[in-house]
N, C-alpha and C positions, 0 to 999 in steps of 0.2 A: 845671186844672193847678196844682199845688202846687210853689213854688219854695223850695228849701232854701238857706240861706246861713249863713256865719260872719261875725261882725262883728269887725273889728280895732279896735285902740286908737284909730285916727284916725276911726272912726265910719264906715268904708267897708264895704259888704256886698259880699262876694265870693260869686258864685253857685257852688254845687257840683254840684247836678244837679237835674233836673225829673222830677216823677212826675205822670203823667196821672190823670184823675178815677177812672179804673178801677184805679188802683194801679200801673200799669206804668211802668218806667222808660222815659224818652224817649230815643231817639236821632236825631239830625238832624245836618245838615251844619254848622250853626252851632255846636253844642256840641262837635264833633269838634275844633274849634281850642283848646279849653281843657281837653278831658276831659269826657265826659258824665256820669260818676258816679264814686263812690269806687273807687279802683284803676285807673281808665283814664287813661293819660297823654295829653297833647295829641297831636294828629294820629292818622293811621291806623297800625295797625288799631285799631278800637274794641275794647277788651279787657274782656270780661266775667269778673269775678272772684268772683261769688257767684250762688246760684240765685235764681230769680224770674222775672218776666214782663217783656219788653223789647219796646219797640213803636217802629217808625220813624215820624216825624212829617214827614219829607221825603225825597226821593231822595238817596242818598249817591254822590257822584262821586269815585272813588278812583284814585290815581295807580299807581305802581309799589310797591304794598304789598297785604297781605291788607286785606279789607274789615272783617269782624267775627270776631273771634278768641275762641271760648269756651274757657276753660282747663278741663281735664279733672278729673274727680272732684268737681264741685260739686253734684251732685244735679240735681233737675229745673230745667231752663232752657227757657223759651218765647220764641222770637224771631218776633214778628208783624211781617212787613214792611207790613201794613196798606194794601196796594195801592200801595206805593212800590217803588223799584228800588235795588239795589246795582250800581253800574256801574263797570267797569274800562275800560282804555284800548285792549284789544284789539278788532279788528273782523274778522269773517270775510265771504267772499263765495262764491257760487255755490249752486246748489239741485240736488243736495247740495253741500256745502262743498267747494271745492277749494283754498282758500288762506286764510291769515289774516296779518295784520300783528301779530306777537307782541311788544309792548312790555313786558309783565310776565309772569313765570311764578309769580305769587302766586295765592291762593285768594280767592274772594268771600266765603264764609262757611266757617269751620272749626268743625264741630259734632261733638264726641265723644258718647259714649253718655249717654243721658239728655237730650238736646236735641232740641226740636222746632223746626222752621223752616217758615212757612207764609205764605200770602196775598201774593205779590209776585214779583218777578223779579230774577234775578241774571245778569249777562252781562259779557263782555269780560275774563275771567280765564284762566289756565291750566286751573283746574278751578273750576267755579262753586261748587258744595257739597261739600266734602270731608268725608265723613260716616261715621264709625265708630259704628254702633249708633244713629244718629239717626233721626228721623222727619221726613218732608217731606210737605207737602200744599198743593195749590193753588199750585204754583210754576211759573213760565215761566223756564227756564234755557237760554240761548242764547249763541252767539258766543264759546265758549271753546276755547282752543287745544289741550286734551287731551280732557276729558271734561265733559259737563254736571255730572254727579255721579259720585262714586265712593265705595265703601264699603270700609272695612277697609284694613289693611296686610298681611294674611296670612290663612292658611287658618283660624286659630284665632280670628280677630276676629269680633265681632257685626256682621251685615251692616246695610244700611240698610232702612227701610220707606218706600216712596213712594206716595202715593195722589193721583190726579187732577192729575198734573203734566204739563207739556209740555217735552220735552227736544229742542231744535230747533237745527240749524245749527251744531253743534259739530264741530271739526276731525276728531276721532277718533270718540269714542262718545257717544251719548246719555247712557247709565247704564252704569258698569262696576261689577259686583258682586263681592264677595269675601266670605270667611267665612260664617257661619252664619245661618240665620233671616232671609234676605232676602225682602222682598216688594215687587213693583211691580204696582200694580193700578189700573185705570181711567185710565191715562196714555197720552200720545202720544209716540212717538219718530220723527222725521222730518227729512230734509234734513241727516242727520249724514254726515260724511266717511267713517265706517267703519260699524260696526254701530250699530244703534238701541239694542240692550240686549245686553250681553256680560258674560261672567263666567267666565274660565278658572280662577279659584281659588274660585268659590262652592261651599261644601259642601252648603248646603241652602237651600231657599226656594220661592217660589211666584211664577210670572209669570202674572197673571191679568187677563183682560178689557181688554187693551191694544190699541192700534192702532199698528202699526209699519210704515211705508212711506217709500219714496224715499230710503233710505239706501244708501250703497255698502258695499263689503266683501263677504265671502263669506256670503251669505244676509242676511236681515233680523235674525235672531237668531244670533250666533256663540257656541257655547259647547262648544268641542272637548273640555275637561277637566271638564264639569259632572258632579257626583256624582249617583247614582241618586236623591237626595232632592229634587232640583230639579224642581217640577212646573210644566208649561207647559199652561195651560188657558184656553179661551175667548177667545183672541186672535185678531186680524185681521192677517195678513201680507200684504204686496205679493207676496212669493214665499216659496219654501220656507225653513225654518230648520234650524239645526243645534244638536244637544246637548239636554240635559235629557231629561226624561220626558214625552212628549206624553200628554194625557188623551183624544186622538182627537176633541176637540171644537173644535179650532183651524180657522181659514179661511186658506188660502194661495192667494192669486189667485182667490178665490172658491170654491175647492174644499176639501172637508174634508181636514184633514191632522193 
C-alpha cells in the first residue's frame, strides 16, 4: 500500500488517501472518518469524483445515508468490494420476506452509466444498488426494503447488466429493470417479497439462465408491460412467469414453458 500525504509547516503529515499495490484506491471504515481520497468529504457517503479502480479493504457499516456514491459522467469506474460488505441498518424477516424495519431510505451503492460493481455484498438499504447503465457481477444483495437492484429512471435510460448475482430477501423485488439493454444472466432471485425479477418499464433486454424461486407476487417473473424485445430464455422458475418473449426453453415447475 502506498500512502500519500501533505506536509504542513509544523512538520506534520496529514494522510490524504491510500492506494493498494495494484493501483486501486482503497475504501475502508477507518478512512471514511476523514475522507478516503481527494473529493471525498468525511463521513458517508463515500463520494467518488474521478474515474479509476476502487477497492474495499474492510466492511462498511453505514447509518442513515448512502454507502457509496459515484458521480455521473466520470467515465469508467470499477468498484471491487473485494469480498467485503456494504451494510445498512435495515433488516428483513421471513422466507419470502414479509416485513422489514426501515431505518433508512437510502441506497447502498449509486452507480451511474460506466460503473461496474463486483465481488461482495450489499444489504440493509431501501435499494441495494441503484444502477443506471452499470454492470454488476458476483454480488449478494439482500434485506433491502424496496429492491435489491434497480435500473434506470425511465424508459429511455440505459438498463443494468447483472451476471452471477444473488438477489435475496428484499421486501419488494429482487431486481427491477427499466430502460434499454438490460441483461440478467446466471443469477439467483429468491425469497423476495414480490417478484424475483420485474420490469414494467423495460424496453429491451435478455433474461437468461437464471434461477427464480420462492418469491411472492404474481408469478415468479412479473412483466406486464415488457416490450417485445425482452427475451426470456433458459431460466428455471418455480412457477409460471408473465411478460417478455419466451424462447420456449424455460422450465416452470419442472415443465417446459
